[in-house]
C-alpha angles and dihedrals in degrees: 000000000000117000114235122237115236110218109224113238093021145053099245117122124191119194114219088233090064091053090054095052123113130023097302091048094050093051091044093050091049091053092045093050093044091053094044093051090054096043090245097114099115093050094043093049091049091050093045090052091047091051091049090053090048090053091048092050100041119070089182092057092046089051091054092047094051098040105103093182094069117103110254093229091051095047092044092052092046092050091047089054092048094047092047092048090049092052100248116164126250094258094059092041092052092043092053088047090056091048090050094049090049089053093242100121091117087064096047094104090050090049092051089048088053090050089054091046092051091048091048091048091052090051094045093246131144120241117225113196110206124190118189135173090235131026112278120253122227089253091053091050090053091048092049092049089051093049092048090050089052088053091055100264100120098160106049134157113202121217113193133200133171118232113176090191089074088069091203142342126045143284113208124189119189111177107307094342121098124195111190114191096152123136090232090057092048091050090050091051090048090050091052092046091051092049090050092051093051 
């Protein structure tokens, strides 16, 4: 039986089994177990997190991952070249190759998020999912970590994604709690307030 994670500062518990559900979770669990069995877990987790950041920061890479019209052999070779040039290890390169051959590249970011969630669950950490209109800077990451610590989340793993539809600001989800400070959300509230005043 999987041990639950107790989220500091709250009462939410998340069993590791629930993190590993679905397609992203199954791939993520396979990578996690493969790396753990070979004593490569620290390196693989670092590389998985670095690849997730690269996807978040590179519109061109996201375009390749989501373009279903590209030939699998071509996209696999292109990704292999990018990962090699960026210094990613053989485990991540082979893992991405498997995902590409299985036609799951569009889910790579979700799979890497699931890897981070499984690792956080094993360490007893909370996962904070952060969506922003632009990639976060290092300073913003530090400020977010500090704010989360102030809110009682001392052990937090941040998962980032870029969502241009937000226009600006952030949307932060920690467990069941959602904090929406996006410009899109503010404009929607203003629109509803103006309709109510009319």
